[in-house]
GUNUDO-95047 format. One record per atom (N, C-alpha, C): x, y, z; residue in three letters. Coordinates in steps of 0.2 Angstrom, whole numbers, plus 2048, in hexadecimal, padded with zeros to 3 digits. Example, Ala and Ser with C-alpha at 12.3 -4.5 7.8 and 13.67 -1.06 7.14 Angstrom:
8427E4827ALA 83E7EA827ALA 8427F0827ALA 8407F5823SER 8447FB824SER 840800827SER 
END
This chain:
A5BADF883UNK A5DAE6883UNK A64AE7885UNK A66AE388AUNK A6DAE488BUNK A72AE3886UNK A71ADF881UNK A75ADE87BUNK A75AE5878UNK A70AE8877UNK A6FAEE872UNK A74AF4876UNK A73AF487DUNK A77AF9881UNK A7FAF7880UNK A81AF1880UNK A88AEF880UNK A8BAF1878UNK A87AEF874UNK A88AF286CUNK A89AF986DUNK A84AFC86FUNK A84B0486FUNK A8BB06872UNK A8CB04878UNK A92B0587BUNK A98B04878UNK A99AFF874UNK A9EAFE870UNK A9FB0386AUNK A9AB06868UNK A99B0B862UNK A9CB12866UNK A99B1386CUNK A9AB1986FUNK AA2B1A871UNK AA5B13873UNK AACB13875UNK AB1B1686FUNK AAFB14868UNK AB2B15863UNK AB1B1C860UNK AADB20862UNK AABB27860UNK AB1B2B863UNK AB4B2E85EUNK AB9B34861UNK AB6B3A863UNK AB8B3C868UNK AB6B4286BUNK ABBB4886AUNK ABFB47866UNK AC5B4C864UNK AC2B5085EUNK ABEB4D85AUNK ABBB51854UNK AB3B4F855UNK AAFB54852UNK AA7B54852UNK AA6B4E84EUNK AA1B4A850UNK A9FB4584AUNK A9CB49844UNK A9DB4583FUNK A9BB47838UNK A95B44836UNK A92B40838UNK A8CB3C836UNK A87B3D83AUNK A81B3D838UNK A7AB3C83CUNK A7BB36840UNK A7DB3083DUNK A7CB2A840UNK A7FB2A848UNK A85B2E848UNK A89B2E84FUNK A84B31853UNK A81B37852UNK A7CB3B857UNK A76B37858UNK A74B33854UNK A6EB2E855UNK A70B29859UNK A76B27858UNK A78B2185DUNK A7AB24864UNK A7CB2A864UNK A7CB2D86CUNK A75B2D86FUNK A70B2F86BUNK A69B2F86DUNK A67B2886FUNK A68B2386AUNK A65B1D86BUNK A69B1A872UNK A6FB1B873UNK A72B1A879UNK A6EB1C880UNK A6DB23880UNK A69B25885UNK A61B22886UNK A5FB22880UNK A59B1E880UNK A59B17883UNK A5DB12882UNK A5EB0B884UNK A60B0D88CUNK A63B1288EUNK A65B13895UNK A60B14899UNK A5BB18895UNK A54B1A899UNK A50B1489AUNK A50B0F896UNK A4CB09897UNK A4EB0589CUNK A53B0589FUNK A56B018A4UNK A53B038ABUNK A53AFF8B0UNK A50B008B6UNK A56B048BAUNK A55B068C0UNK A5AB098C4UNK A60B058C5UNK A5FAFF8C7UNK A64AFA8C8UNK A68AF98C2UNK A65AF78BDUNK A69AF68B6UNK A6DAFC8B3UNK A6AB038B5UNK A6EB098B3UNK A74B098B8UNK A73B078BEUNK A79B098C2UNK A7EB038C1UNK A7BAFD8BFUNK A81AF88BDUNK A84AFA8B6UNK A81AFD8B3UNK A84AFF8ACUNK A89B058ADUNK A86B098B2UNK A8BB0F8B4UNK A93B0D8B6UNK A93B098BBUNK A98B068BDUNK A9DB038BAUNK A9AB008B4UNK A9EAFC8AFUNK AA1B008A9UNK A9FB078A8UNK AA2B0A8A3UNK AA9B0B8A4UNK AADB0A89EUNK AB4B0C89DUNK AB5B1289FUNK ABCB148A1UNK ABDB1B8A2UNK ABDB1E89CUNK AC0B1C897UNK AC0B1E890UNK AB9B2188EUNK AB3B1D88FUNK AADB1F88DUNK AAAB24893UNK AABB23899UNK AA9B2889EUNK AABB2F89CUNK AB1B3089AUNK AB4B36898UNK AB1B38892UNK AADB3588FUNK AAAB38888UNK AA3B3B88AUNK AA0B3A88FUNK A99B3B890UNK A97B4388FUNK A9CB47892UNK A9BB4E892UNK A9BB5188BUNK AA0B4E888UNK AA2B50880UNK A9CB4E87CUNK A9AB4887DUNK A94B46879UNK A8EB4C87AUNK A8DB4E880UNK A88B52883UNK A88B5987EUNK A8FB5B87DUNK A91B6187AUNK A8FB5F872UNK A92B5A86FUNK A90B59868UNK A88B59867UNK A84B5686CUNK A7DB5686BUNK A79B5D86CUNK A7DB6086FUNK A7AB6786FUNK A7AB6C869UNK A80B6A866UNK A82B6C85FUNK A7CB6A85AUNK A7CB6285AUNK A78B60856UNK A70B62857UNK A6FB6385CUNK A68B6685FUNK A67B6C85BUNK A6CB7085BUNK A6AB77857UNK A69B76850UNK A6EB7184DUNK A6EB70845UNK A67B6D843UNK A64B68848UNK A5FB66846UNK A58B69849UNK A59B6E84DUNK A54B72851UNK A4FB6D854UNK A53B68858UNK A4FB6385CUNK A51B62864UNK A4DB62867UNK A4EB6286FUNK A50B5B871UNK A4FB5686CUNK A4FB4F86DUNK A57B4D86FUNK A5CB5286CUNK A62B5086CUNK A65B54872UNK A61B59874UNK A63B5D87BUNK A61B58880UNK A5CB55880UNK A5AB50886UNK A5FB4A886UNK A62B48881UNK A66B42880UNK A6CB45884UNK A6EB4C882UNK A74B4F885UNK A74B5088DUNK A6EB50890UNK A6DB52897UNK A6DB4A899UNK A6AB44896UNK A6AB3E899UNK A72B3C89AUNK A77B3E895UNK A7DB3C895UNK A80B4089CUNK A7EB4689EUNK A80B498A4UNK A7DB458ABUNK A77B418AAUNK A75B3D8AFUNK A79B378AFUNK A7BB348AAUNK A80B2E8AAUNK A86B2F8ACUNK A89B358AAUNK A90B388ADUNK A90B398B4UNK A8AB3A8B7UNK A8AB3C8BDUNK A8EB408C1UNK A91B468BFUNK A95B4A8C1UNK A9BB468C4UNK A9EB428C0UNK AA4B3D8C3UNK AAAB418C3UNK AAAB488C0UNK AB2B4B8C0UNK AAFB528C4UNK AB2B578C1UNK AB1B5E8C4UNK AAAB5F8C1UNK AA6B628C6UNK AA0B648C4UNK AA0B6A8BFUNK AA6B6F8BFUNK AA6B748BBUNK AA6B728B3UNK AA8B6C8B2UNK AA8B698ABUNK AA1B688A9UNK A9DB658AEUNK A96B648ACUNK A92B6B8ABUNK A94B708AEUNK A91B778AEUNK A93B798A7UNK A99B798A5UNK A9CB7B89EUNK A97B77899UNK A96B71899UNK A92B6E893UNK A8BB70895UNK A88B7089AUNK A82B7289CUNK A7FB79899UNK A85B7D899UNK A84B84896UNK A83B8388EUNK A87B7F88BUNK A86B7D884UNK A7FB7B883UNK A7CB77887UNK A75B74886UNK A6FB79888UNK A72B7E88CUNK A6DB8388DUNK A6CB88888UNK A72B8A886UNK A73B8E87FUNK A6FB8B87AUNK A70B85878UNK A6DB82873UNK A65B81873UNK A63B8087AUNK A5CB8087BUNK A59B8787AUNK A5DB8C87BUNK A5AB9387AUNK A59B95872UNK A5FB9286FUNK A5EB93866UNK A59B90864UNK A57B8A866UNK A52B86863UNK A4BB86867UNK A4BB8C86BUNK A45B8E86FUNK A42B88872UNK A46B85876UNK A45B8087BUNK A46B82882UNK A43B7F887UNK A44B8088EUNK A48B7B891UNK A4EB7F894UNK A53B7A897UNK A50B7889DUNK A4CB7C8A0UNK A48B7A8A7UNK A44B738A5UNK A40B738A1UNK A3BB6E89FUNK A3FB6889CUNK A45B69899UNK A49B63897UNK A4CB6089DUNK A4EB648A1UNK A52B618A8UNK A4DB5D8ACUNK A47B628AEUNK A42B5E8B1UNK A40B588AFUNK A3FB578A8UNK A3DB518A5UNK A43B4B8A5UNK A49B4D8A7UNK A4EB478A8UNK A50B478AFUNK A4EB4B8B3UNK A50B4A8BAUNK A4FB438BEUNK A4AB408BCUNK A48B398BFUNK A4EB348BCUNK A51B358B8UNK A56B318B6UNK A5EB328B8UNK A5EB388BCUNK A64B3A8BFUNK A65B378C6UNK A6AB368C8UNK A6DB358CFUNK A6CB3C8D3UNK A6BB3B8DAUNK A6BB418DDUNK A70B478DDUNK A76B448DBUNK A7BB498D9UNK A7AB4C8D3UNK A78B498CEUNK A77B4C8C7UNK A71B508C8UNK A6CB4E8CBUNK A66B528CBUNK A67B598CFUNK A6CB598D4UNK A6DB5E8D8UNK A71B648D3UNK A75B608CFUNK A79B648CAUNK A74B688C5UNK A6FB658C3UNK A6AB688BFUNK A66B6D8C2UNK A64B6D8C9UNK A60B718CCUNK A65B778CDUNK A6BB768CFUNK A6FB7B8D0UNK A71B808CAUNK A71B7C8C5UNK A72B7F8BEUNK A6CB858BCUNK A66B818BDUNK A61B868BCUNK A5FB8C8C1UNK A62B8C8C7UNK A62B908CCUNK A68B968CBUNK A6DB948C7UNK A71B998C5UNK A6FBA08C3UNK A72BA58C4UNK A71BAB8C1UNK A73BAA8B9UNK A6EBAB8B4UNK A6EBAB8ADUNK A75BAE8AAUNK A77BB38ADUNK A7EBB58AAUNK A84BB18ACUNK A83BAC8B1UNK A88BA88B1UNK A89BA28ABUNK A83BA18A8UNK A83B9D8A4UNK A85B9F89CUNK A87BA489CUNK A89BA6895UNK A8FBA4893UNK A8FBA388DUNK A95B9E889UNK A9CBA388BUNK A9BBA988AUNK AA1BAD88BUNK AA5BAC892UNK AA1BAB897UNK AA3BA989FUNK AA8BA389EUNK AA6B9E89AUNK AAAB98899UNK AB0B98893UNK AB0B9E891UNK AB5B9E88BUNK AB2B9B884UNK AACB9A883UNK AA9B9787EUNK AA7B9C879UNK AA7B9A872UNK AA4B9E86DUNK AA0B99869UNK A9AB9C867UNK A96B98863UNK A97B9A85CUNK A97B95857UNK A99B9784FUNK A96B9384BUNK A97B93845UNK A95B8E840UNK A9AB8B83CUNK A9BB8583BUNK AA0B82835UNK A9BB80830UNK A9BB8582CUNK A96B83826UNK A90B85828UNK A8BB80828UNK A85B8182BUNK A85B7D831UNK A89B7B834UNK A88B7783AUNK A8BB7B840UNK A87B7B845UNK A88B7F84AUNK A8EB7C84FUNK A92B7F852UNK A97B7E856UNK A99B8385CUNK A9AB7F861UNK A9EB82867UNK AA5B81867UNK AA9B87868UNK AB0B87868UNK AB3B8C86EUNK AB9B8A870UNK ABDB8E875UNK ABEB95871UNK ABEB9B875UNK AC0BA1872UNK AC7BA1871UNK 
END
């Protein structure tokens, strides 16, 4: 299993976050990585987390945003679950407001596909550190008006038939 995760990490390292992924294979690789990660015990997860390169660590929140868009495109909360797992992996390693920004995308996407952000978060909490779990709980407790795209200068649109989030 460890070989698979290192192969997956190598693929993720090479995904550019400058542009949206164009192929379904990339989104599936992101989901696959989260599934492999979830198969590890706590000690293995922690060992893996401390060995991520700074380059990869900096991509996790972007991956969650891409997955939120793809969830809308596919109308599947499977991608939202993976997006939340990337937040657990990223573990609020930078400014928590960046996590909130991406959680707002996931929340918006969940509303569009008629899924429950609360149920999704509850289902991944066991895979989060106390810090990430606290962030999820705080997010769920926020006034819903604070979780509007406009509050973060984000606009929802389509590029052809593909849903995208972009800055206003």
